[in-house]
C-alpha positions, 0 to 999 in steps of 0.5 A: 304135743306130748308125744313130741316131748318124748323124742328129741331128747332121747334121740339125744341123750340115749345116743350120748350114753349108750346108744346115744343116737340123738345127740349123735344126730343132733351134733350134725346140725348146722342151723343157726342157734334159735332166738332167745325168746320166740312165740309158739301158737298152740292148738287152742289159738293161745300164744306161748313164749318159750325161752332158749334153755341153751343160751340159759344154761350157757349164761348161767353155767348150769350143768345138767344130769340125765338118766338113760333107761333102755328096755330089754328085747323081752319083758320090762327089765331096763338092761341099760342104765346110764347117768349123763351129765352136759356141762355147757361151759366147757361143752363136755359130756360124761357118763356113768354106767350102772350095771343091771344086776346091782342090788340097790339096798339091804332089804330088797331082793330086786336088782336095779334093772328090776325096779321099773318093771316092779313099779309098773306092776304097782300102778295097775289103776292108771292108763298104760302111758301114765303107768310107764311115766310114773314107773320111770319117775320112780325108777329115776328117784330109786337110782338117784338114791343109789348113786347119790347123783341129783337127776334133772331128765329122764329118757326111756326107750326100747332096744328095738328103737335103738336098731331101727335108728341105727338102720336109718343112720345107715349103720355104724363101722366097728371093729368087732374085737373077736368071733361072738357067738351065743345062740338062745332061741328061748330069748329069740336071740342069735348072736354071731358076729365075725371078727373084723372091721365091718358095717354093723346094721341095727340087728348087728349092733344089738348082737355086739351090745348084748354080748357078754359071755360064751354059751360055755365056761368062759375059760374055755373061750378063745383068747381073743375073746378072753381078752375083751370079755370075762363074762361080767356085765362091766366088760359088756359095758366097755364094748357099748361105750366104744360103740357109742364113740365111734357112733358119734365120731362117724355120724358127726360128720356123715349125717345131713338133715335129709337122714336126720328128719325121718329119724327124729319123726320116728323118735317122737313116737318111740321115746318117753322123757320129761323134757319139753320139746322146745327145751330139747330143741334148744338144748340140742343146739348146745349139745351141737358144740359139745367136744367131739373128743371121747366122753368122760366115761365111768362105771360103778365099782363093786363085788359079785355075790350070791345071796340066797342063791341069786347073783348080785353086783354089790356096788361098793361106792367107787367108780372106775374111769373106763379109759384109765382104769383108775378107781375113785371114791364116787362122791369125788367124781360126783363133785367133779363131773356130775354137778347139777344145780336143779336136780328134779330127782334129788337123793333122799337123805333117809334112804342113803345107800350103805353098801356095807348094809347090802353085804350078806353075813356069810359071803360067797367064796372069792371065785365069785368076787371079781366075776359072775359065773355066766348063769344069768343071760345076756 
């Protein structure tokens, strides 16, 4: 039953955030809500009572925070990092993206997307599955310390899982804003998308979601490319959020149970999460009532800096509303959109993030303040 724990939430939450496929799926379920309490017969023959956590959340009005980590195609880097919040009273979903190049602390030389792989290398005494779980837990705590956001649940999956689920859903129609090209045989990556409204299958969806820059200087790119991309991870994040919104809008009305069942079965064996299956199913019922309007979407603000010839994104403890482009102090947004009453992974006061301590004494020139030079790959 452990493998069952892994799935539904991911299918759910990972979709909601960036490739939020699961939550999109669940939004289409039209079954009646489960009873508040029921008996479950375990393999051992014992009977276990499960509580309808959806009703619990609704009655108490307690929101929850969840972290979505999506691993890159090759290696162990978690290049997609999103913190989500579900508010049961208003049925509203809010998302906050964390750039993969974020420098967590002043002393650390790693980037936030390396935290998982670094911890994975430390737990050599554990079996592989336990190493993954422990590394995910360590990463969740790390990100909670960085953002000062308490996190209840984590969801971990790989980009290939997203591709497969998009294919199983029949693809997503999307208006690609420009001709996107980025060949890179060393990564096994060949982005070659034509401009225009089209059906994106899993492979094309990955190309859209990974595109960030052209293979040449971005200033030489066509005007329509420069309008939507500047070589930074932040612009790519904006496009990813647009894709998520389209995915939810389309699949909320088009999905049906015959399509849902194989997707859920596939997700069961390809996702790691700390929420139980019963909690996931019940919570999913609540999410089906979530507002279908565009989610509240935010991203961390900061500076691009080179420290010892390594590019970092220095988070300055402000966030930007992706839709309105307005900036706010992070705590203001946390207090309004990312409240959690449980916070299984709560910020460690002894490891509170202070971006001033992260800045080098001799920062790089102003040309790298607002954008990357594109040396790092998609």
